[in-house]
Backbone bond lengths (Angstrom), bond angles and torsions (degrees), N, CA, C in turn:
res aa  C-N    CA-C-N  psi(-1)  N-CA   C-N-CA  omega(-1)  CA-C   N-CA-C  phi
1 X - - - 1.502 - - 1.470 109.97 -
2 X 1.351 118.03 144.89 1.390 122.66 179.13 1.539 108.84 -134.87
3 X 1.289 116.75 152.98 1.487 122.60 178.47 1.629 104.46 -138.63
4 X 1.270 112.38 138.50 1.460 121.69 176.49 1.558 106.78 -117.48
5 X 1.280 117.78 111.48 1.548 118.99 -178.53 1.438 110.68 52.94
6 X 1.296 117.23 37.96 1.515 126.11 175.11 1.522 115.34 83.74
7 X 1.324 118.85 -4.25 1.423 122.52 176.58 1.518 108.98 -95.99
8 X 1.363 119.02 135.79 1.452 121.47 -179.53 1.483 110.21 -76.29
9 X 1.346 114.07 114.79 1.457 117.09 -179.56 1.628 106.17 -166.49
10 X 1.325 116.36 170.83 1.400 122.07 -174.66 1.534 115.74 -122.67
11 X 1.340 114.10 19.00 1.501 116.41 -173.43 1.513 107.80 -143.04
12 X 1.353 113.87 146.41 1.469 119.27 175.67 1.568 109.78 -130.44
13 X 1.269 113.57 166.74 1.490 116.90 179.42 1.474 112.20 -61.56
14 X 1.289 120.03 133.83 1.527 123.29 -177.98 1.458 111.48 -64.59
15 X 1.363 119.57 -18.52 1.430 120.48 178.70 1.533 112.73 -89.97
16 X 1.387 116.15 3.66 1.437 119.96 177.05 1.527 110.78 -54.70
17 X 1.287 116.76 144.14 1.464 120.98 -174.80 1.547 111.81 -73.18
18 X 1.349 115.88 -24.12 1.396 118.73 171.53 1.479 115.45 -59.35
19 X 1.399 113.16 -41.35 1.472 117.92 175.14 1.549 115.34 -76.14
20 X 1.369 118.25 -35.24 1.409 123.34 -174.84 1.519 111.45 -74.71
21 X 1.384 113.82 -44.79 1.456 117.05 -171.02 1.535 114.47 -133.91
22 X 1.377 120.17 4.55 1.407 120.58 -172.59 1.572 110.89 59.75
23 X 1.373 111.62 37.27 1.437 119.24 -172.99 1.537 109.38 -90.66
24 X 1.361 116.47 87.11 1.364 119.75 -179.56 1.551 111.50 173.69
25 X 1.288 116.41 -172.85 1.517 121.27 179.23 1.541 105.96 -139.63
26 X 1.304 112.43 166.88 1.523 118.45 177.45 1.522 111.34 -153.33
27 X 1.330 114.79 168.67 1.437 122.97 172.43 1.510 107.68 -145.02
28 X 1.292 117.90 157.50 1.436 127.51 177.57 1.521 111.02 -129.75
29 X 1.372 111.14 125.18 1.492 112.57 -176.56 1.560 110.49 -131.93
30 X 1.285 109.85 155.20 1.537 118.64 178.85 1.538 110.39 -81.46
31 X 1.328 115.64 148.17 1.427 121.72 175.31 1.621 104.07 -124.56
32 X 1.320 111.83 127.68 1.493 117.42 177.80 1.481 110.50 -140.21
33 X 1.384 115.60 131.10 1.454 118.86 -178.64 1.515 114.78 55.70
34 X 1.362 109.96 37.84 1.473 117.28 178.63 1.505 120.18 72.16
35 X 1.405 111.66 13.07 1.490 117.77 -178.45 1.532 109.24 -125.13
36 X 1.320 115.73 135.77 1.507 121.96 173.33 1.561 108.80 -73.88
37 X 1.319 117.22 125.47 1.369 123.54 -175.36 1.557 111.38 -78.41
38 X 1.300 119.76 131.68 1.408 123.12 -179.59 1.531 115.82 51.57
39 X 1.353 115.36 40.54 1.421 123.97 -175.14 1.474 107.82 -54.39
40 X 1.322 121.95 -48.02 1.478 123.23 -176.26 1.464 116.16 -56.82
41 X 1.390 114.30 -42.90 1.404 124.29 176.47 1.498 111.59 -60.74
42 X 1.357 118.49 -41.70 1.399 125.51 -177.35 1.588 111.19 -69.12
43 X 1.370 112.25 -37.27 1.463 113.38 179.30 1.555 110.38 -73.40
44 X 1.377 114.93 -33.13 1.471 117.10 177.72 1.585 107.63 -64.10
45 X 1.307 115.86 -42.30 1.507 118.63 175.53 1.515 111.61 -54.98
46 X 1.271 118.26 -47.22 1.463 118.96 179.08 1.461 111.92 -61.83
47 X 1.352 118.66 -39.48 1.469 122.50 -179.22 1.518 107.18 -63.85
48 X 1.346 118.92 -45.14 1.485 119.75 179.44 1.462 109.26 -58.97
49 X 1.407 118.38 -42.43 1.399 119.90 -175.47 1.567 108.29 -64.56
50 X 1.224 114.20 -47.60 1.551 119.98 179.63 1.554 110.75 -56.55
51 X 1.358 116.68 -39.87 1.396 117.10 -178.97 1.511 111.93 -71.60
52 X 1.417 115.71 -37.07 1.454 117.99 -174.49 1.510 110.02 -73.69
53 X 1.331 117.61 -30.16 1.450 120.17 -179.12 1.513 110.70 -100.63
54 X 1.322 123.10 9.42 1.413 124.46 175.95 1.492 111.20 59.47
55 X 1.373 117.69 33.04 1.483 120.09 171.72 1.376 115.08 -75.61
56 X 1.384 120.32 152.64 1.415 123.27 173.46 1.574 103.92 -71.65
57 X 1.302 115.74 141.55 1.489 122.03 -176.04 1.503 111.60 -89.74
58 X 1.311 118.04 139.78 1.506 118.39 172.75 1.557 105.45 -75.92
59 X 1.313 112.19 178.39 1.469 121.00 172.22 1.567 108.53 -79.06
60 X 1.367 115.25 100.34 1.489 123.18 -170.60 1.546 110.97 -53.75
61 X 1.357 113.25 -42.44 1.385 118.91 -176.99 1.475 113.19 -64.06
62 X 1.363 112.13 -38.61 1.505 116.29 173.59 1.427 117.49 -69.37
63 X 1.348 115.55 -33.53 1.516 120.98 178.21 1.585 105.50 -69.58
64 X 1.235 120.32 -43.16 1.517 121.11 179.58 1.487 108.31 -56.47
65 X 1.389 116.81 -48.21 1.460 121.24 -175.34 1.573 111.31 -66.91
66 X 1.410 112.06 -35.66 1.495 118.30 178.87 1.487 106.23 -64.39
67 X 1.295 125.69 -45.51 1.432 128.38 -177.90 1.539 108.97 -67.12
68 X 1.273 116.77 -43.49 1.536 118.42 176.87 1.509 111.80 -61.04
69 X 1.333 114.83 -37.38 1.450 114.71 -179.99 1.567 113.67 -72.74
70 X 1.351 116.93 -37.13 1.405 120.85 174.24 1.561 108.09 -60.48
71 X 1.293 117.96 -53.86 1.438 119.37 -177.10 1.470 114.37 -61.74
72 X 1.340 121.97 -28.23 1.428 126.78 -177.75 1.552 109.56 -66.17
73 X 1.324 116.98 -22.11 1.434 121.65 -170.38 1.652 106.73 -94.76
74 X 1.313 115.68 -7.65 1.447 119.28 -171.36 1.531 109.80 -99.55
75 X 1.339 118.18 122.79 1.426 122.98 -175.42 1.588 110.38 -94.00
76 X 1.341 118.68 -21.90 1.457 113.10 -178.15 1.595 104.49 -112.29
77 X 1.318 110.71 166.87 1.500 116.53 178.16 1.518 106.18 -66.57
78 X 1.377 112.27 132.46 1.448 121.60 -169.48 1.524 109.58 -146.10
79 X 1.392 112.00 -177.40 1.476 120.27 -173.22 1.557 104.32 -132.64
80 X 1.386 116.81 127.02 1.425 123.53 169.77 1.485 111.43 -108.53
81 X 1.279 118.52 129.80 1.514 123.08 174.84 1.519 109.71 -109.96
82 X 1.238 116.67 135.14 1.484 122.92 178.89 1.542 112.73 -120.30
83 X 1.250 116.77 119.43 1.530 121.44 179.38 1.522 107.93 -112.01
84 X 1.294 113.84 133.08 1.551 119.70 169.60 1.500 107.61 -118.48
85 X 1.354 113.79 117.02 1.497 114.79 175.43 1.549 106.96 -111.75
86 X 1.318 109.82 168.10 1.574 112.18 -177.03 1.499 113.79 -66.72
87 X 1.397 116.85 -17.78 1.450 120.34 -176.76 1.443 114.71 116.30
88 X 1.351 118.49 -169.50 1.459 125.35 -173.14 1.462 111.68 -111.47
89 X 1.363 117.23 154.74 1.347 122.18 167.68 1.585 114.37 121.59
90 X 1.384 116.52 152.55 1.500 122.34 172.36 1.523 108.08 71.02
91 X 1.275 109.33 -177.87 1.519 119.43 173.98 1.552 107.29 -139.73
92 X 1.374 114.76 170.60 1.445 119.50 -178.18 1.542 108.62 84.36
93 X 1.373 110.75 177.35 1.466 117.40 -170.37 1.520 113.84 -89.48
94 X 1.323 114.17 -11.61 1.465 114.09 -176.19 1.498 113.89 -60.14
95 X 1.407 115.66 140.82 1.435 120.57 -179.23 1.532 113.82 -100.87
96 X 1.392 113.74 9.06 1.407 120.31 -175.04 1.594 109.54 -71.31
97 X 1.292 119.81 141.32 1.438 122.77 170.96 1.536 113.35 87.78
98 X 1.335 118.87 5.66 1.406 120.77 179.52 1.539 107.47 -105.84
99 X 1.328 111.16 104.67 1.468 121.25 -178.58 1.531 116.76 -109.56
100 X 1.322 113.63 -14.70 1.477 115.88 -178.13 1.512 107.84 -123.33
101 X 1.375 117.28 115.71 1.452 121.56 -178.12 1.539 109.55 -76.97
102 X 1.293 111.96 160.12 1.507 118.75 164.56 1.496 110.68 -96.18
103 X 1.390 112.10 129.82 1.474 113.73 176.96 1.544 109.62 -115.90
104 X 1.321 114.94 119.32 1.424 121.91 -178.57 1.517 109.96 -112.00
105 X 1.359 116.97 124.56 1.489 119.51 172.15 1.422 108.64 -123.44
106 X 1.407 114.50 154.43 1.433 123.50 -177.57 1.533 108.13 -146.25
107 X 1.236 115.16 151.98 1.415 122.56 175.53 1.567 113.67 -122.14
108 X 1.294 119.12 130.90 1.519 121.41 -177.65 1.498 108.31 -139.32
109 X 1.379 112.76 172.11 1.474 121.19 179.39 1.501 111.48 -68.70
110 X 1.305 118.24 140.05 1.425 123.87 175.70 1.547 109.10 -65.95
111 X 1.314 121.48 139.79 1.482 124.24 176.55 1.527 110.78 -78.02
112 X 1.298 118.51 87.94 1.427 122.22 -172.55 1.527 113.79 -69.42
113 X 1.335 120.45 -9.76 1.409 120.38 -179.63 1.585 107.60 -71.92
114 X 1.266 117.44 -12.33 1.472 119.02 172.14 1.515 110.57 -54.92
115 X 1.361 117.02 -40.43 1.515 121.14 -175.67 1.456 109.12 -63.04
116 X 1.349 122.90 -37.28 1.392 122.09 176.38 1.587 112.38 -68.44
117 X 1.245 114.70 -41.34 1.463 122.41 176.23 1.457 112.32 -59.93
118 X 1.222 121.52 -34.89 1.485 124.31 179.73 1.521 109.65 -63.75
119 X 1.297 114.41 -33.64 1.557 122.03 175.66 1.483 113.82 -79.21
120 X 1.332 115.62 -45.88 1.469 121.64 -168.83 1.531 109.72 -87.95
121 X 1.280 121.22 -31.69 1.481 125.29 -170.34 1.466 108.77 85.86
122 X 1.330 114.04 170.20 1.535 119.23 179.48 1.566 111.04 -122.50
123 X 1.219 116.00 154.43 1.441 125.92 173.02 1.565 111.10 -100.85
124 X 1.329 114.92 133.61 1.430 116.96 -174.59 1.584 106.31 -123.73
125 X 1.388 112.26 157.51 1.445 123.96 164.69 1.503 110.90 -127.50
126 X 1.259 116.72 171.84 1.494 119.91 179.85 1.560 109.94 -94.42
127 X 1.319 117.83 122.75 1.447 122.77 -172.54 1.482 108.26 -69.42
128 X 1.336 115.13 137.22 1.532 118.56 172.97 1.531 112.74 -77.98
129 X 1.329 116.49 -7.00 1.439 121.03 174.63 1.581 109.68 -95.30
130 X 1.382 113.81 131.05 1.418 118.29 -172.12 1.571 105.60 -110.83
131 X 1.353 114.69 155.15 1.487 118.91 177.72 1.563 111.68 -93.05
132 X 1.251 115.15 138.66 1.428 120.96 175.54 1.502 111.92 -72.12
133 X 1.326 118.36 151.20 1.509 124.81 177.92 1.497 110.90 -92.46
134 X 1.271 116.67 128.14 1.483 120.96 175.91 1.548 106.96 -163.15
135 X 1.426 112.27 101.23 1.456 117.18 -176.71 1.527 113.82 -60.04
136 X 1.400 115.64 -26.02 1.473 119.34 178.66 1.459 113.33 -68.28
137 X 1.279 121.37 -27.71 1.439 127.79 -178.52 1.518 114.49 -105.45
138 X 1.324 119.03 -18.55 1.365 123.26 -178.02 1.523 114.99 -56.51
139 X 1.287 117.14 135.75 1.569 121.01 179.50 1.504 113.36 88.52
140 X 1.347 117.07 -22.29 1.407 119.12 -176.29 1.566 111.04 -86.47
141 X 1.315 116.52 140.90 1.500 117.10 176.29 1.566 105.21 -90.17
142 X 1.287 120.28 73.21 1.465 121.93 -178.64 1.515 108.12 -83.15
143 X 1.352 114.40 171.49 1.519 119.61 -172.71 1.572 111.37 -79.64
144 X 1.303 121.87 -7.82 1.419 119.87 178.20 1.490 110.19 -81.68
145 X 1.360 119.76 92.43 1.400 124.90 -176.76 1.500 116.45 -114.25
146 X 1.332 116.90 26.28 1.379 123.35 -179.05 1.473 113.90 -60.85
147 X 1.318 118.49 -34.61 1.477 121.25 175.92 1.485 109.13 -60.61
148 X 1.364 118.83 -49.01 1.431 122.10 179.79 1.579 113.40 -63.90
149 X 1.278 116.39 -35.16 1.478 119.38 170.13 1.475 114.35 -59.85
150 X 1.323 118.69 -44.89 1.397 121.00 173.65 1.541 116.78 -62.60
151 X 1.388 112.68 -41.97 1.504 120.03 176.22 1.569 108.22 -57.26
152 X 1.322 115.88 -49.10 1.447 121.91 178.36 1.501 114.30 -59.11
153 X 1.319 115.75 -40.99 1.473 118.85 173.78 1.521 111.36 -58.60
154 X 1.235 119.62 -49.98 1.565 118.38 176.77 1.467 110.42 -62.81
155 X 1.353 120.75 -42.64 1.437 120.93 -178.91 1.537 110.68 -56.92
156 X 1.256 116.69 -40.17 1.487 117.25 -174.44 1.498 114.36 -76.21
157 X 1.365 118.42 3.90 1.433 123.77 176.65 1.583 104.49 -103.54
158 X 1.314 119.09 3.57 1.466 119.95 -177.62 1.550 110.99 -121.56
159 X 1.287 120.67 170.95 1.514 124.98 172.23 1.583 112.24 -81.99
160 X 1.299 120.52 0.36 1.434 120.36 -170.53 1.523 110.36 -83.50
161 X 1.321 116.57 162.44 1.486 125.67 -177.97 1.507 108.78 -85.25
162 X 1.365 117.25 -33.39 1.436 118.59 -179.26 1.575 108.22 -162.17
163 X 1.238 114.04 -179.09 1.489 117.51 -179.64 1.549 110.16 -134.08
164 X 1.329 112.33 141.12 1.513 116.42 170.15 1.500 109.59 -84.37
165 X 1.345 118.77 137.11 1.417 125.31 -168.37 1.625 106.17 -116.54
166 X 1.304 113.18 132.62 1.516 116.62 176.42 1.556 108.69 -112.65
167 X 1.326 117.97 161.47 1.403 120.77 171.63 1.466 113.60 -77.53
168 X 1.291 118.55 -179.46 1.518 119.00 -176.31 1.525 113.89 -72.04
169 X 1.326 119.41 -0.34 1.397 120.99 171.09 1.579 110.25 -103.86
170 X 1.286 119.14 3.39 1.404 123.90 173.36 1.524 111.80 88.70
171 X 1.393 121.01 18.58 1.434 120.79 179.83 1.490 109.44 -100.24
172 X 1.324 115.71 143.24 1.449 120.85 -176.43 1.527 110.98 -64.13
173 X 1.420 115.88 138.31 1.385 123.16 177.55 1.522 112.89 -120.24
174 X 1.261 119.24 -53.47 1.507 126.00 -170.08 1.391 112.69 -174.18
175 X 1.297 121.31 -173.80 1.502 127.39 170.70 1.520 105.71 -99.45
176 X 1.348 116.04 -171.31 1.466 122.00 -173.05 1.579 107.85 -60.10
177 X 1.333 115.64 -49.05 1.439 119.02 -176.22 1.483 109.76 -142.33
178 X 1.354 118.09 38.94 1.429 126.35 179.76 1.483 111.94 -156.51
179 X 1.383 112.91 154.51 1.461 117.93 175.37 1.536 111.99 -87.30
180 X 1.309 113.19 164.39 1.530 115.15 -174.47 1.470 110.69 -120.53
181 X 1.335 118.26 140.70 1.408 127.51 173.96 1.566 106.31 -131.79
182 X 1.444 110.02 154.03 1.468 112.65 165.64 1.452 105.89 -153.21
183 X 1.408 112.92 164.17 1.506 119.40 178.25 1.484 109.85 -119.57
184 X 1.289 117.19 129.33 1.506 124.38 170.14 1.505 106.61 -118.59
185 X 1.331 113.88 108.30 1.466 118.72 -179.84 1.503 108.37 61.53
186 X 1.405 118.28 -121.23 1.449 118.14 177.17 1.555 115.53 -100.78
187 X 1.358 115.63 14.42 1.401 122.12 177.08 1.500 113.91 -96.00
188 X 1.379 114.89 127.14 1.545 115.91 175.08 1.548 102.48 -96.75
189 X 1.299 119.28 129.45 1.468 124.77 -176.02 1.538 114.45 -125.28
190 X 1.266 115.48 137.58 1.522 121.46 176.88 1.531 106.37 -141.85
191 X 1.274 116.89 149.60 1.476 122.89 177.79 1.433 116.05 -63.75
192 X 1.362 119.42 142.83 1.443 122.31 167.68 1.477 113.61 -68.72
193 X 1.376 116.55 127.86 1.423 116.66 -176.07 1.560 110.21 -117.67
194 X 1.366 114.55 33.18 1.411 118.15 -179.43 1.561 114.44 -77.38
195 X 1.285 113.92 -16.74 1.538 119.76 179.28 1.563 112.11 -106.71
196 X 1.319 118.05 -27.78 1.432 119.30 177.25 1.550 110.03 -162.10
197 X 1.320 119.08 169.44 1.407 120.60 -177.28 1.521 111.95 95.09
198 X 1.397 112.04 174.80 1.464 122.24 -178.19 1.518 110.50 -115.59
199 X 1.305 111.68 135.71 1.511 116.41 176.46 1.505 106.16 -88.37
200 X 1.320 116.70 92.34 1.498 121.27 -173.71 1.533 110.70 -68.33
201 X 1.322 114.35 155.62 1.459 124.39 172.65 1.478 111.64 -52.89
202 X 1.278 114.25 -54.16 1.508 121.68 -175.98 1.554 110.34 -70.38
203 X 1.295 120.30 -31.86 1.382 122.65 172.43 1.527 113.84 -55.00
204 X 1.331 115.77 -45.69 1.394 123.88 177.35 1.455 112.84 -67.74
205 X 1.332 118.56 -38.33 1.471 122.14 176.80 1.526 110.65 -63.77
206 X 1.252 119.89 -41.82 1.449 124.92 179.18 1.579 109.37 -62.42
207 X 1.360 113.77 -51.18 1.403 118.13 -177.90 1.556 112.24 -58.73
208 X 1.325 115.32 -41.35 1.532 121.46 177.91 1.530 107.30 -65.69
209 X 1.281 120.43 -40.68 1.496 122.85 -176.82 1.531 105.35 -69.44
210 X 1.276 122.28 -46.40 1.497 123.58 178.44 1.456 110.77 -60.34
211 X 1.329 121.93 -35.22 1.430 124.93 177.92 1.510 110.63 -65.74
212 X 1.372 114.08 -41.88 1.434 118.90 178.74 1.592 110.99 -61.25
213 X 1.269 115.37 -37.17 1.435 122.33 178.19 1.581 112.58 -79.89
214 X 1.319 118.45 -0.42 1.379 123.19 178.79 1.634 113.24 62.95
215 X 1.278 111.16 31.00 1.575 116.34 176.03 1.479 107.80 -69.81
216 X 1.365 112.53 156.21 1.426 122.40 175.26 1.477 111.84 -81.44
217 X 1.337 118.33 97.26 1.451 123.78 -168.09 1.506 110.22 -96.36
218 X 1.333 120.28 135.11 1.413 122.14 179.87 1.548 110.09 -129.41
219 X 1.293 124.98 127.79 1.470 125.17 176.32 1.541 104.73 -114.56
220 X 1.305 113.30 116.22 1.482 120.56 -161.25 1.533 113.60 -129.11
221 X 1.332 114.46 157.21 1.493 121.21 164.07 1.582 105.89 -109.15
222 X 1.317 112.64 103.99 1.459 118.03 -175.08 1.610 107.26 -136.79
223 X 1.259 114.44 152.08 1.519 119.66 -177.47 1.471 106.10 -88.80
224 X 1.378 121.09 168.04 1.491 123.83 -173.59 1.587 111.52 -58.12
225 X 1.312 117.35 -27.30 1.382 118.55 -176.35 1.532 113.93 -59.87
226 X 1.263 115.79 -25.92 1.481 123.18 177.28 1.549 109.82 -56.74
227 X 1.267 120.47 -25.87 1.458 125.37 -178.01 1.536 115.04 -77.51
228 X 1.422 112.73 -11.32 1.478 117.83 175.75 1.516 111.65 -58.06
229 X 1.406 114.57 -32.66 1.478 120.93 -172.34 1.626 110.17 -101.11
230 X 1.291 114.52 2.93 1.518 118.42 -178.86 1.494 109.95 -66.92
231 X 1.352 117.80 141.09 1.458 123.85 174.24 1.510 112.02 -81.63
232 X 1.345 114.22 -40.33 1.479 119.44 177.36 1.544 108.74 -159.05
233 X 1.355 112.49 150.11 1.459 123.83 -172.43 1.478 110.65 -129.07
234 X 1.338 118.61 140.80 1.493 118.46 172.11 1.468 109.49 -138.71
235 X 1.327 114.04 162.11 1.421 125.75 171.37 1.582 110.76 -109.19
236 X 1.274 120.70 149.81 1.412 121.25 179.12 1.601 109.43 -142.29
237 X 1.356 114.10 144.15 1.434 121.99 161.71 1.510 108.31 -161.09
238 X 1.306 118.31 176.90 1.449 122.56 -169.76 1.548 111.32 -66.20
239 X 1.338 118.06 -22.74 1.418 119.34 -177.90 1.518 114.43 -95.15
240 X 1.326 118.08 -32.62 1.435 122.89 -171.59 1.509 113.61 -55.38
241 X 1.365 123.17 -58.60 1.535 125.28 -5.15 1.576 111.13 -87.99
242 X 1.450 116.82 -13.42 1.415 121.21 178.92 1.508 108.35 -148.46
243 X 1.288 118.23 132.41 1.457 124.06 -177.03 1.575 111.00 -130.88
244 X 1.289 123.46 137.24 1.418 121.59 -179.74 1.468 114.65 -85.89
245 X 1.318 120.08 146.56 1.483 126.45 173.97 1.454 108.99 -85.49
246 X 1.386 121.68 124.15 1.459 120.72 176.56 1.601 109.91 -96.20
247 X 1.267 116.08 -30.84 1.484 119.20 -179.68 1.522 112.81 -154.32
248 X 1.348 114.53 152.88 1.551 120.05 174.70 1.403 105.49 -131.05
249 X 1.290 116.89 132.68 1.506 124.59 170.97 1.482 105.79 -100.43
250 X 1.338 112.42 107.54 1.535 118.08 174.85 1.492 112.94 -84.56
251 X 1.280 118.46 -24.78 1.508 124.85 175.30 1.494 108.06 -164.30
252 X 1.328 113.65 176.83 1.463 115.65 -179.82 1.522 114.09 -61.52
253 X 1.296 119.28 -27.63 1.413 118.41 -175.94 1.618 109.37 -114.90
254 X 1.332 119.50 13.47 1.421 121.37 -178.41 1.460 110.69 -136.73
255 X 1.376 121.58 106.36 1.388 119.15 174.81 1.562 106.31 -143.15
256 X 1.312 118.57 155.65 1.435 126.35 -173.46 1.562 110.05 -129.57
257 X 1.283 119.47 140.11 1.412 125.17 171.08 1.468 111.25 -102.26
258 X 1.364 114.29 147.23 1.478 120.19 177.96 1.573 107.66 -128.01
259 X 1.346 112.05 121.06 1.468 116.48 -172.62 1.573 110.11 -113.61
260 X 1.339 117.98 -20.75 1.390 118.30 -177.72 1.585 111.83 -67.47
261 X 1.283 117.12 144.07 1.430 121.17 179.03 1.531 114.24 -135.29
262 X 1.331 114.66 14.46 1.467 120.59 -170.36 1.499 114.44 -53.64
263 X 1.287 114.17 -60.01 1.464 120.44 179.61 1.470 112.11 -70.71
264 X 1.331 112.92 -36.30 1.567 116.00 -177.35 1.526 110.98 -56.64
265 X 1.290 117.72 -41.11 1.520 121.91 -176.81 1.486 107.95 -67.40
266 X 1.332 118.54 -39.00 1.475 119.27 176.50 1.508 113.77 -60.87
267 X 1.379 114.50 -44.22 1.427 116.70 -178.30 1.521 111.58 -77.50
268 X 1.315 117.75 -28.19 1.383 123.72 177.37 1.597 108.87 -57.13
269 X 1.247 114.21 -50.59 1.454 119.79 -177.92 1.535 111.85 -62.54
270 X 1.310 116.74 -38.07 1.449 120.03 173.53 1.571 109.93 -63.35
271 X 1.239 117.93 -48.01 1.429 121.49 -173.34 1.661 109.05 -62.25
272 X 1.371 110.28 -41.38 1.446 115.55 -178.45 1.534 112.32 -66.05
273 X 1.462 114.03 -31.97 1.455 119.68 178.45 1.471 115.66 -67.04
274 X 1.424 114.59 -16.56 1.475 118.51 -176.80 1.541 110.84 -75.91
275 X 1.401 117.15 -13.06 1.395 121.03 -179.88 1.519 110.94 -93.77
């Protein structure tokens, strides 16, 4: 099901900036028992995206009510996606004169295979596609996702569950659609995303939780080789919400397995409690 500015429909104006330039931002949230999970955090993410991209803002109170209404009609665990574009009209790159955003919402089936992956763990390879660096766009879930499309294309030619993605200098950033964490001894480590990547909702939840537990947190710029010494590795996003990594193939002749789950199980229980 799809809604455009609150009206149930499946079409938008062809001049919409989302179509013309990918000029907008989005978020994806889980719905369980008729409630959108971490709704406030997702709305704040959209607000930050609108501010960073100088997008006209929707009525946030209306959007919250709209999402609560959609969620209240859903009986099974599902996914709601919210897109905010600059709106329709004109041509060229100028953003002048756009005062009314287009708000697109959709509802789809929850990817239940995440439940099996939580138990089994995932196998990863290193993506041949690298992320460009841009501090103005880093952290934002903007509509320009061509890098992720290319990463997914390469992933689907392999037997792996996901891929680790580096920036154009070879530093770890994230997975295809998830953030990355690892533990080395008593250190909880995650990549610096100030130049590229997405600051995921669950990434921030995990960091806040780790801070409450007074864990030793490190946000780093490291290359994939640093994971040779990791004790355990996880991926996070708002839907998973957290999945352990069981092995990484760094090259044809070099791969490592990760069996420890000590910190993972602590964080898993916290993430599940958020629902």
